[in-house]
N, C-alpha and C positions, 0 to 999 in steps of 0.2 A: 618784128624787128623794124627799126627805122635807121636809115643811113642819112647822115647830114654832112654836107660839104659847104664850107664857108668860102667866100671870095670877096674881094674889094678892098682889102687892107693895103697899106702903103705908107710912104713917108710924106708928110704934109707939114706946112708951116702953121704956127699959131693963128687962129682965126679962120682957117680953111675949113672946108667941108669934105666929108667922105660918105659914101653909102655902102654898107656891107650887105651882102646877100647870103642866104643860107638855103640851099636846095635840098629838099627832103625826098626820100624814096623809100619804098618798102611797106608802107601802110597808108591807108586813106588819110590824106593830109588834114581833112576837115574834122578828124576825130582826135586831134592832138593839140595840146597847148604848147606854145613855143616861148623861148626866152633867150636873152643874150646875157652872158656873164663876161667878165674880163679879169685878167690876172697880170699884174705888174711883177717884175722880177723881185723875188724874195717876199712876196705878199700872198695873201689868200686870194682865192677866186671869189670875186665880188659880183653880186647881182647888179645888172644894168637896167633891164626892161623885160617885161613879159606881156604876152597877148593871148587871149583865149582863142578857142577853135574857130569862132565866127568872126573875130576881129573887132567886136564891139566893146570889149573890156580890155583895158591896158593899165599897166602899172610901171612906174619909173623910180629908180633910185633918186634921192634928193640931189646927188651930185650932177645928174644929167638932165633933170627935169627942166623943160623949157628950151633945151638945146638939142636933145635927141628925140627921134620919133620912131617908134616901132610900128610896122604894118605887115600885112600878109596878103598874098595873092593866092587863094586856094586853087584857082584854075591852073596856076603855074607851080604849085607845090613849093612855094618860096616865101620866106619871111625876110624882111628888110630891117636895117637899122640905119636911118638917116642921121648923120652926126654933123651938127653945125657948130660954128664957133669953137673949134677944137682947141684945147689947151695942152701944154706939156704933161699935165697930170692925167690926161686921158690916154697917155702912152701905155699900151698893154697888149697882150694877146687876147683877142676877142673870140669867145666860144659861143656857138649856137647850141641850144639844148631843147629837148622835147620830152613830153610826158603825156600819158593818156589824159584826155580832157577831164577837167574838173570845174566845179562851180566857182571856186576861188582861184586866184593866181598865187603862185608860190615864189618865194624869194630865196630859198635855200637850195644849195647844190644837191643835197640828198633827196630832194623831191623829184629830181629829173633823172630819167632813165637812160636817155640817149644823148650822146655828145658828138659834136664835130671835132675836127682836128685842130681848129683854131686858125686865126689869121692875124698877123702882126699889124698893129697900128702904131706908128711913131710920129709924134708931134714935136717938131724941133725947128728952131730957126738956124 
């Protein structure tokens, strides 16, 4: 079992930055791949970014590439999502997800076993 708790969401203006954190517990953090997804009202839960267990392999959705950065600190059992140049279309509930480590990174929700409760990010002027 893995428990995930997100934090760091909030209300920001277009062009601002936010850093989300996801603290994991219950399983050796270095054995799991991590990802961020987001879900806007009335829409599906979409892939944002993923990172492998060691942090040397990352993947990003086209919509956030160049603006968002995923990273992890295994010593702190935490994964981060640094979000820069936020736009209104980034408004969503952001979810942290985890799965047993694998060679490839996955972009579909069905590949992830554990989920956090989500944190709201609202970008509005």
